[in-house]
C-alpha positions in Angstrom: 99.3 -22.7 46.1 98.9 -26.4 45.6 100.7 -29.4 47.1 102.3 -31.7 44.5 100.5 -35.1 44.1 103.6 -37.1 45.2 104.1 -34.9 48.2 100.4 -35.1 49.1 100.7 -38.9 49.2 103.6 -38.8 51.7 101.6 -36.3 53.9 98.5 -38.5 53.8 100.6 -41.5 54.7 102.1 -39.7 57.7 98.9 -38.0 58.9 96.7 -41.0 58.1 94.2 -38.6 56.8 93.8 -35.8 54.2 95.6 -32.6 55.2 93.5 -29.5 56.0 93.8 -26.6 53.6 96.1 -24.8 56.0 98.3 -28.0 56.4 98.5 -28.5 52.7 99.6 -24.9 52.1 102.1 -25.2 55.0 103.7 -28.4 53.5 103.7 -26.9 50.0 105.7 -23.9 51.2 108.1 -25.6 53.7 108.7 -28.5 51.3 109.4 -26.1 48.4 112.9 -25.8 46.9 113.3 -22.4 48.6 112.9 -23.9 52.1 113.8 -27.5 51.9 116.7 -27.4 49.4 115.4 -30.5 47.8 117.7 -30.4 44.8 120.7 -28.8 46.4 121.0 -30.4 49.8 122.5 -33.6 48.4 125.4 -31.5 47.0 126.0 -29.2 50.0 128.0 -31.8 52.0 130.9 -30.8 49.8 131.4 -27.8 52.0 133.8 -27.8 55.0 131.9 -25.9 57.6 133.9 -26.6 60.8 136.9 -25.0 62.3 138.2 -23.8 65.7 136.7 -20.4 65.0 133.3 -21.7 64.1 130.8 -21.4 67.0 127.6 -22.1 65.1 127.7 -23.4 61.6 124.9 -23.9 58.9 121.3 -24.5 60.0 120.5 -21.5 62.1 119.3 -18.1 61.0 122.9 -17.0 60.8 126.3 -18.5 61.5 128.5 -17.5 64.5 132.3 -17.2 64.3 134.8 -16.2 67.0 137.3 -13.4 66.2 140.9 -13.7 67.3 140.4 -11.3 70.2 143.0 -9.2 72.0 145.6 -11.2 74.0 144.2 -10.3 77.4 140.6 -11.4 76.6 139.4 -14.5 78.5 137.5 -17.3 76.8 134.2 -16.0 78.1 135.1 -12.5 76.7 135.6 -13.6 73.1 134.0 -11.4 70.5 131.7 -13.2 68.0 130.5 -12.1 64.6 127.4 -13.5 62.9 127.3 -14.0 59.1 124.3 -14.6 56.9 123.3 -14.2 53.3 120.0 -14.4 51.4 118.5 -13.9 48.0 115.5 -12.0 47.0 115.6 -12.7 43.3 112.1 -13.2 42.1 110.6 -10.5 44.3 113.1 -8.0 42.9 112.0 -8.8 39.3 108.3 -8.3 40.1 108.9 -5.2 42.3 112.5 -4.1 42.4 112.2 -1.5 45.2 110.2 -3.6 47.7 111.9 -6.9 46.6 115.4 -5.6 47.3 114.4 -3.6 50.4 112.7 -6.6 52.1 115.8 -8.7 51.3 117.8 -6.3 53.4 115.2 -6.4 56.2 115.1 -10.2 56.2 118.9 -10.7 56.5 119.1 -8.1 59.3 116.4 -9.9 61.3 118.3 -13.2 60.8 121.2 -11.4 62.5 118.9 -10.1 65.4 117.6 -13.6 66.0 121.1 -14.7 67.0 121.4 -12.1 69.7 123.6 -9.9 67.5 123.6 -6.3 66.5 124.0 -5.7 62.7 127.1 -3.7 61.8 127.6 -4.1 58.1 125.8 -5.1 54.9 127.1 -6.3 51.5 125.0 -6.5 48.4 125.8 -8.4 45.2 123.6 -7.6 42.3 123.2 -9.1 38.8 121.2 -7.7 35.9 120.7 -8.0 32.1 122.9 -6.0 29.7 123.2 -2.4 30.9 122.1 -0.9 27.6 118.6 -2.4 27.9 115.9 -0.1 29.4 114.4 -2.9 31.4 117.7 -3.7 33.0 118.2 -0.1 33.9 114.7 0.1 35.4 115.4 -3.0 37.6 118.9 -1.7 38.5 117.7 1.7 39.6 114.8 0.2 41.6 116.9 -2.4 43.4 119.6 0.1 44.4 117.0 2.6 45.6 115.3 -0.2 47.7 118.6 -1.3 49.3 119.7 2.3 50.0 116.4 3.3 51.4 116.0 0.4 53.8 119.7 0.2 54.8 120.0 4.0 55.4 116.7 4.1 57.4 117.7 1.3 59.8 121.2 2.7 60.2 123.2 -0.3 59.1 126.1 0.6 56.7 126.3 -1.0 53.3 130.1 -1.3 52.9 130.8 -3.8 50.2 129.3 -5.7 47.3 129.4 -6.1 43.5 127.4 -5.3 40.4 127.5 -7.5 37.2 125.7 -7.2 33.9 125.2 -10.3 31.7 122.5 -10.9 29.0 121.2 -14.0 30.7 119.9 -12.1 33.7 117.5 -10.1 31.5 114.5 -12.1 32.6 115.6 -12.9 36.1 117.9 -10.5 38.0 119.7 -11.6 41.2 119.7 -9.7 44.5 122.0 -11.3 47.1 122.4 -9.5 50.4 124.8 -10.4 53.3 124.9 -9.1 56.8 127.5 -9.2 59.6 126.5 -8.8 63.2 128.4 -8.4 66.5 127.7 -10.5 69.6 129.4 -12.6 72.3 128.9 -15.8 74.2 126.7 -14.2 76.9 124.4 -12.6 74.4 124.2 -15.6 72.0 120.7 -16.9 71.1 119.8 -19.7 68.8 116.6 -20.9 67.0 116.4 -24.1 69.2 113.3 -24.1 71.4 114.3 -24.8 75.0 111.5 -25.9 77.2 107.8 -26.9 77.2 105.6 -24.3 78.9 107.6 -21.3 77.6 105.5 -18.8 75.7 105.7 -18.0 72.0 105.6 -14.2 71.6 105.2 -12.4 68.3 106.8 -8.9 68.3 106.8 -6.4 65.5 104.5 -5.2 62.7 101.0 -6.4 62.3 100.3 -9.3 60.0 98.7 -8.5 56.6 98.1 -10.4 53.4 101.4 -9.4 51.7 103.9 -12.1 50.7 101.4 -14.9 50.6 103.1 -18.0 49.1 106.4 -16.3 48.8 108.4 -19.5 49.5 106.6 -21.4 46.7 106.8 -18.4 44.4 110.6 -18.4 44.8 110.7 -22.1 43.9 109.4 -21.9 40.3 110.4 -20.3 37.1 109.3 -16.7 36.4 106.5 -16.5 33.8 106.0 -13.7 31.3 103.3 -12.2 33.4 105.2 -12.4 36.7 105.4 -8.6 37.1 101.6 -8.4 37.4 100.4 -11.8 38.4 102.9 -12.5 41.2 102.8 -9.1 42.9 100.8 -10.4 45.9 103.8 -12.8 46.7 106.1 -9.8 47.2 106.4 -8.4 50.7 106.3 -4.7 51.6 108.9 -3.4 53.9 108.8 -0.7 56.7 112.4 0.2 57.6 111.3 2.5 60.4 109.5 -0.4 62.1 112.7 -2.5 61.5 114.8 0.1 63.3 112.5 0.0 66.3 112.7 -3.8 66.2 116.5 -3.7 66.1 116.6 -1.5 69.2 113.9 -3.5 71.1 115.7 -6.7 70.3 118.9 -5.2 71.8 117.0 -4.5 75.1 115.5 -8.0 75.1 119.0 -9.5 74.7 120.6 -7.3 77.2 118.0 -8.2 79.8 118.3 -11.9 79.0 114.6 -12.2 78.2 114.8 -14.5 75.2 115.2 -18.3 75.3 115.2 -18.7 71.5 114.3 -16.7 68.5 113.4 -16.9 64.8 112.9 -14.3 62.2 109.6 -14.5 60.3 110.8 -14.9 56.7 109.8 -17.6 54.2 106.4 -19.2 55.0 105.8 -16.5 57.7 104.6 -17.5 61.1 104.1 -21.1 60.1 107.7 -21.5 59.0 109.3 -19.6 61.9 107.4 -21.2 64.7 107.4 -24.8 63.4 111.2 -24.6 62.7 111.9 -23.2 66.1 110.2 -26.1 68.0 111.4 -28.7 65.5 115.0 -27.8 66.2 114.4 -28.4 69.9 112.6 -31.7 69.3 109.4 -30.2 70.7 106.0 -29.0 69.6 103.8 -26.0 69.9 100.2 -24.9 70.3 99.3 -21.6 68.6 96.0 -19.7 68.6 96.1 -17.9 65.3 93.4 -15.4 66.2 95.8 -13.9 68.9 98.1 -12.7 66.2 97.9 -8.9 65.8 96.6 -8.2 62.3 96.3 -5.1 60.1 93.6 -6.4 57.7 90.1 -7.5 58.5 88.7 -11.0 58.1 92.0 -12.8 57.6 91.7 -16.5 57.4 93.8 -19.0 59.3 95.9 -19.8 56.2 96.6 -16.2 55.6 97.7 -15.5 59.2 99.8 -18.6 59.1 101.6 -18.0 55.8 101.7 -14.3 55.2 105.3 -13.0 54.9 104.6 -9.6 56.3 107.9 -8.0 57.3 109.5 -6.7 60.5 108.3 -9.6 62.8 110.1 -11.8 65.2 109.0 -14.9 67.1 110.5 -15.2 70.6 110.4 -18.1 73.1 109.9 -16.4 76.5 109.7 -17.9 80.0 106.3 -17.2 81.5 107.7 -14.9 84.2 109.3 -12.7 81.6 106.3 -12.2 79.2 105.1 -9.0 80.9 108.5 -7.4 80.6 108.7 -8.3 76.9 105.3 -6.7 76.4 106.5 -3.5 78.2 109.6 -3.3 75.9 107.5 -3.8 72.8 105.1 -1.0 73.9 108.0 1.3 74.6 109.2 0.9 71.0 105.7 1.2 69.6 105.7 -2.4 68.3 102.9 -4.9 68.3 103.1 -7.8 70.7 101.0 -11.0 70.9 101.4 -14.0 73.1 100.3 -16.5 70.4 100.9 -19.8 72.2 103.4 -21.9 74.0 106.0 -24.6 73.5 104.7 -28.2 74.1 106.0 -31.7 74.3 104.7 -33.0 71.1 102.8 -32.0 67.9 102.8 -28.6 66.2 99.1 -27.5 66.4 97.4 -24.3 65.4 93.8 -23.4 66.2 91.6 -20.7 64.8 88.5 -19.5 66.6 88.4 -22.9 68.4 88.9 -25.1 65.4 92.1 -27.1 64.9 93.5 -26.2 61.4 97.0 -27.7 61.8 98.1 -30.8 63.8 101.3 -32.3 62.5 104.7 -33.4 63.7 107.0 -30.4 63.6 110.1 -32.5 62.6 108.2 -34.1 59.7 107.0 -30.7 58.6 110.5 -29.3 58.6 112.6 -32.3 57.5 110.2 -34.7 55.8 110.5 -33.4 52.3 112.1 -36.0 50.0 115.3 -35.0 48.3 115.5 -34.9 44.5 117.9 -37.2 42.6 118.5 -35.2 39.4 120.7 -36.0 36.4 123.6 -33.6 35.7 125.4 -33.0 32.4 128.9 -31.8 32.4 129.3 -28.4 30.6 131.0 -28.3 27.2 134.6 -27.0 27.1 134.9 -23.9 25.0 137.0 -23.8 21.9 139.6 -21.2 21.3 138.5 -18.4 19.0 140.4 -15.2 19.7 139.4 -11.9 18.3 141.8 -9.6 16.6 140.9 -6.2 18.2 143.0 -3.0 18.0 144.7 -2.7 21.4 143.9 1.0 21.9 140.2 0.3 21.0 140.2 -2.7 23.3 141.6 -0.6 26.2 139.0 2.1 25.8 136.2 -0.4 25.4 137.1 -2.6 28.4 137.8 0.4 30.8 134.4 1.8 29.9 132.4 -1.4 30.1 129.6 -1.3 32.8 131.1 -4.5 34.3 134.5 -3.0 34.9 133.5 0.7 35.2 133.2 2.5 38.5 130.2 1.6 40.7 130.2 4.9 42.5 126.7 5.6 41.3 125.6 2.7 43.4 127.5 3.1 46.6 127.3 6.8 46.9 123.6 6.2 47.6 124.4 4.1 50.6 125.3 5.5 54.0 128.4 3.4 54.5 129.8 5.4 57.5 126.8 5.2 59.9 127.9 3.4 63.0 131.4 4.9 62.8 133.1 1.6 62.3 133.9 1.8 58.5 137.6 2.3 58.1 137.8 1.4 54.3 134.5 1.8 52.4 133.1 0.8 49.1 135.2 1.2 45.9 138.3 -0.6 47.2 139.1 -4.3 46.9 137.5 -5.0 50.3 135.8 -2.9 53.0 137.2 -2.8 56.5 135.0 -2.5 59.6 136.6 -1.7 63.0 135.7 -4.3 65.6 137.2 -2.3 68.5 135.9 -4.9 71.0 138.5 -7.3 69.7 141.1 -4.8 68.4 140.5 -6.3 64.9 139.8 -4.9 61.5 137.2 -7.0 59.7 137.7 -7.1 56.0 134.6 -7.9 53.9 134.4 -8.9 50.2 131.3 -10.1 48.4 130.6 -11.1 44.8 130.7 -13.6 42.0 131.8 -13.4 38.3 129.1 -14.7 35.9 131.4 -14.5 32.9 133.8 -16.9 34.7 131.2 -19.4 35.9 129.3 -19.3 32.6 132.3 -20.5 30.6 133.6 -22.9 33.3 131.4 -23.5 36.4 133.9 -25.5 38.4 137.0 -23.5 37.7 135.1 -20.3 37.6 133.7 -20.9 41.1 137.2 -21.8 42.4 138.3 -18.5 41.0 135.5 -16.6 42.7 136.6 -17.9 46.1 140.2 -17.0 45.4 139.2 -13.6 44.1 137.3 -12.8 47.3 140.2 -14.0 49.4 142.7 -11.9 47.4 140.5 -8.9 47.9 140.7 -9.1 51.7 144.4 -10.1 51.5 145.2 -7.0 49.5 144.0 -5.0 52.5 146.2 -7.0 54.8 143.6 -9.4 56.2 143.7 -13.2 56.3 140.5 -15.2 55.5 138.4 -16.2 58.5 135.1 -17.6 57.2 132.6 -17.3 54.4 128.9 -17.6 53.5 127.6 -18.3 50.1 124.5 -17.7 48.0 124.2 -20.4 45.3 122.1 -19.2 42.4 121.1 -21.4 39.5 118.4 -22.0 36.9 115.8 -24.8 36.7 117.6 -27.9 38.2 115.3 -30.3 36.3 117.3 -29.4 33.2 120.5 -31.7 33.2 122.7 -29.1 31.7 121.6 -26.5 34.3 122.0 -28.9 37.2 125.4 -29.9 35.9 126.5 -26.2 35.9 125.1 -25.8 39.4 126.9 -28.9 40.7 130.1 -27.4 39.2 129.9 -24.1 41.1 129.1 -26.0 44.4 132.2 -28.3 44.0 134.4 -25.5 42.8 133.5 -23.1 45.7 133.8 -25.9 48.2 137.2 -27.0 47.0 138.8 -23.6 47.0 137.4 -22.5 50.3 138.7 -25.6 51.9 142.1 -25.0 50.3 142.1 -21.5 51.7 141.1 -22.6 55.2 138.0 -20.5 55.0 135.1 -22.7 56.3 131.7 -22.0 54.6 129.6 -21.5 57.7 126.2 -20.8 56.2 124.4 -19.8 53.1 121.4 -19.8 50.9 120.3 -21.6 47.7 118.2 -20.0 45.0 117.1 -22.2 42.1 114.5 -21.9 39.4 116.0 -18.7 38.3 114.7 -19.3 34.8 112.4 -17.2 32.6 111.2 -17.1 29.0 114.6 -15.6 28.1 116.4 -18.7 29.5 118.3 -19.7 32.7 120.8 -17.4 34.5 124.5 -18.3 34.5 125.4 -20.4 37.5 126.2 -17.7 40.1 128.0 -18.6 43.3 128.0 -15.3 45.3 130.5 -15.6 48.2 130.7 -13.2 51.1 134.1 -13.7 52.8 135.5 -12.0 55.8 139.1 -11.7 57.0 140.8 -10.3 60.0 143.8 -8.1 60.7 145.3 -6.3 63.6 144.2 -2.7 63.6 141.9 -1.0 61.1 144.3 0.7 58.6 145.1 -0.7 55.1 147.2 0.4 52.1 145.1 2.4 49.6 144.2 1.3 46.1 145.4 4.5 44.5 149.1 5.1 43.7 151.3 7.5 45.6 153.3 9.9 43.5 156.7 8.5 44.6 159.2 8.1 41.8 161.5 6.3 44.1 159.0 3.4 44.5 158.4 0.5 42.1 155.3 -1.2 40.9 155.3 -5.0 41.0 152.9 -7.6 39.6 152.6 -10.7 41.7 151.1 -14.1 40.8 150.7 -13.9 37.0 151.0 -17.6 36.0 150.7 -16.8 32.3 153.6 -14.4 32.2 155.7 -17.1 33.8 154.9 -20.1 31.6 153.3 -18.3 28.5 150.0 -20.2 28.9 147.7 -17.2 28.8 144.0 -18.0 28.5 141.2 -15.4 28.1 138.2 -17.6 28.9 135.6 -15.7 31.0 137.1 -12.3 30.3 135.3 -9.0 29.6 137.6 -8.8 26.5 136.0 -11.9 24.9 132.5 -10.8 26.0 133.0 -7.4 24.3 134.7 -8.7 21.1 132.9 -12.0 20.6 135.5 -14.6 21.2 136.0 -17.8 23.3 138.8 -19.6 25.1 139.5 -21.9 28.0 139.5 -20.5 31.5 142.9 -19.5 32.9 145.0 -21.7 35.1 145.0 -20.7 38.8 148.2 -20.5 41.0 149.5 -23.8 42.4 149.4 -22.8 46.1 146.6 -20.3 46.6 146.6 -20.5 50.4 150.3 -19.6 50.6 149.8 -16.8 48.0 146.9 -15.2 50.0 148.9 -15.3 53.3 151.9 -13.7 51.6 149.8 -11.0 50.0 148.3 -10.2 53.4 151.7 -10.0 55.0 153.2 -7.7 52.4 150.2 -5.5 52.4 150.8 -4.7 56.1 154.5 -4.0 55.5 155.7 -0.5 56.1 157.3 -0.4 52.7 154.0 -1.0 50.9 152.5 2.2 49.5 149.5 0.8 47.6 147.9 -2.5 46.7 145.3 -3.6 44.2 143.9 -7.0 43.3 143.9 -7.8 39.6 140.7 -9.4 38.3 137.8 -8.2 36.1 139.0 -6.5 33.0 142.5 -7.8 33.6 145.8 -6.0 34.2 144.9 -3.1 32.0 141.8 -2.1 34.1 143.6 -2.6 37.4 146.5 -0.3 36.3 144.0 2.3 35.1 142.2 2.2 38.4 145.3 3.0 40.3 146.2 6.1 38.4 145.2 9.5 39.8 145.7 13.1 38.7 148.7 13.3 40.9 150.2 9.9 40.3 150.7 8.4 36.8 152.5 5.3 35.5 155.0 4.2 33.0 155.0 0.4 32.8 156.5 -2.2 30.5 154.9 -5.7 30.4 156.7 -8.6 28.8 154.7 -10.6 26.2 155.7 -14.3 26.1 156.3 -15.5 22.5 153.9 -18.5 23.2 151.0 -16.3 24.2 148.5 -16.8 21.4 146.6 -13.6 22.0 149.7 -11.5 22.1 149.6 -8.1 24.0 145.8 -8.3 24.3 146.1 -11.6 26.2 148.6 -10.2 28.6 146.6 -7.1 29.3 143.0 -8.5 29.4 143.2 -12.1 30.7 141.5 -12.4 34.1 143.4 -15.0 36.0 142.6 -14.5 39.7 145.4 -14.7 42.3 147.3 -11.6 41.1 148.0 -8.3 42.9 149.7 -5.1 42.1 152.0 -3.8 44.8 153.6 -0.3 44.9 156.6 -0.6 47.2 159.8 1.2 48.3 161.5 -2.2 49.0 161.1 -4.5 46.0 163.6 -7.0 47.4 161.4 -7.5 50.5 158.4 -8.3 48.2 160.5 -10.8 46.1 161.7 -12.4 49.3 158.1 -12.7 50.6 156.9 -14.4 47.4 160.0 -16.6 46.8 158.8 -20.1 46.0 155.1 -18.9 46.3 154.4 -16.8 43.2 156.2 -15.1 40.3 157.0 -11.4 40.8 157.5 -9.1 37.7 158.6 -5.5 37.9 156.4 -3.3 35.7 157.9 0.2 36.2 157.7 3.3 38.3 155.0 5.8 39.2 155.2 9.4 37.8 153.8 12.7 39.0 152.0 13.8 35.8 148.8 11.8 36.0 149.4 10.0 32.7 149.6 6.3 32.0 151.8 4.6 29.4 151.6 0.9 29.0 154.1 -0.9 26.8 153.0 -4.5 26.0 155.6 -6.1 23.8 155.8 -3.9 20.7 152.6 -2.1 21.3 151.9 1.0 23.5 148.8 2.5 25.1 148.8 6.0 26.5 146.0 7.8 28.4 145.6 10.1 31.3 143.8 10.0 34.7 141.0 12.5 33.8 140.1 10.7 30.6 140.1 7.3 32.3 137.9 8.7 35.1 135.4 9.9 32.5 135.3 6.6 30.7 134.9 4.7 34.0 131.9 6.9 34.9 129.6 5.4 32.2 127.0 4.2 34.7 126.9 7.5 36.5 126.7 9.4 33.2 123.8 7.3 31.9 121.7 7.3 35.1 122.5 10.8 36.5 
């Protein structure tokens, strides 16, 4: 670890002396890109983060949003959810199991620090091409780490996504979101309250793991990262985390916590200094009081180690003894390490002062970067001429569009008995019985989209997540984002990153879904090059009740299958940019046009999904209409559909079947007139045909026909499971 010369000059000017080694390391970590957002913060004002439902927006460990409670609930009885998301990208490359596992642990503790109980996880994962052995090694390790940690702590992983793209080969992404449950009475923040209150460290003992993790996450991965950077990766203990979850619940119920902060990036130094800085206060900490698991630890190691399963609590002096009793009951370490003060943030070690700085300067003094940004080039149109049957078989069996059952069957998604709709559908639904609401959760991005068109692709990512929750009958409430990019010092990379920020911000504002928190991960560069700009969005929506129409068709010949929202079928301007079809058959094109009024479209989809005449719904996205139709077919319910092909469509039937314009949904209904009335003036509605009872699928697209059956499709879509079984 080393403090940059320009930053050292600012520190020396502020302190009027040279920093101590511990201070220099603390500034180096807290002023890193990972903690200070030096390259991204100037862009983040584009997001709308306010709304009547927003209780606490960006800046705390997690955001807090009020649910539309039952009609008889008073204002002080409102149910709140917390939302947070974080990345553990570099650690997951160096050590996929521990890197991913500790990512889960960290976002769960962010939830605990708000006085909330975690009720759901969503993981969005991005790897190099599936046919590469190293990608499969990382993939298997990451999934095992997430499943092990989440299953052990008893928090269900209910949603997420998996994408494969060649540019993640040297730098995979692991983005994990968590939703928690709380209310006004339980709510805690990371704002220190009063001088004289004690700072109490509860949880695992501190070791030497994770040293310099924040600075490690703020630089490009080198060729030797898997061996040289191993000490920067934390090691998780989910059983200790489970004890911490339950102990935290008792602390909150007994009103023993004044403020709290999870020990994540920059360890104790980061958590404690940020806690008091937010309250405009200081602290005095005696580092030798920290309970340790390794001998002869130095002040710097105690201060910056990112050992897991630790929380820093502000506790009134009269409550310290009770906190110690609760920690002992749950077999957790507990140290009274210092107290909140009026002024500076100071740390001593065996009687010697090793840190004496202004907490606000430490937390907010990092200068922002003013970086050049180049606009990305627009792709030219170069459409492949693939055989339609071959294209259908290839796209349906692509790892990107294939079933992700191999992943989510390893997760316990039913623990906690709240999961009404689990993984594998457009969105998960978790029952929040306290408010009589179903909470729909969708999480993911689309690297093919944002690689070809960062701004439009990011708008499409936001619309896609909103359509996922709408297809299950929910309307968007709020979102958190994880903005992943490469080295921002490269103008073309920073231009792409700026595009995804603006695109995500614009569409979320259009949809009325405030972005209430998030995470930024830059320097995702390696010897193989930068990652695609990747704007993971975790979006939640609400609905009355917990039921939702299924994705799979019902074998009802009296019903009709309708396609809603396909702009290209209406005007003939069908574009394949960002599609799996072009990725598999080596072509290029502009990104599709999105619907004119996406907010009205999302509201209408949510309304019709909850109508009694609706038998099944499925969002159309990755792989296009062909894949979505194939996913709806079962052994009991087949399809005979006919799709018009506009004469002006350059790609012909392939364009109609494989373009990936978001904002489309398939609806199986017994009342087609009601659907058309709902979408009148909002989006085009096209009748495709009727379900059958033979488990076969026949798709007529213009003059060409594709035939297949449910069993063959299931086998093709099991490519990941077959390869990794």
